[in-house]
C-alpha positions, 0 to 999 in steps of 0.5 A: 937906178937902185945902184945910184940910189944905194950910193947916195943912201950910203953917202948920206947915211939914209939907212931905210933907203939903203935897205930898200935899194939893197932889197931891189938889187937882191931881186935883180941879181943874175949870173950876168950882173953878180960881179958888178953888184958884188963890187957895188955892195962892197963899195957901199958896205951893203952887207945883205946885198953882198951876202946874196951876191956871194951866194949866187956867185958860188952857186953859179960857179959850182954849176959849171 
């Protein structure tokens, strides 16, 4: 649901909603969904979310 809201918030320039969606998605980041969320963050210019996903992604690959 937060992913759909992020897309709508980006489309309609609802900055406060976009930030809330980014925060919710950051809290739900896992190794299993990081690729999907990273793509979503890139598509919707969600820089905070993108940074968190990149951090998790690089941390996850360094552990393997």
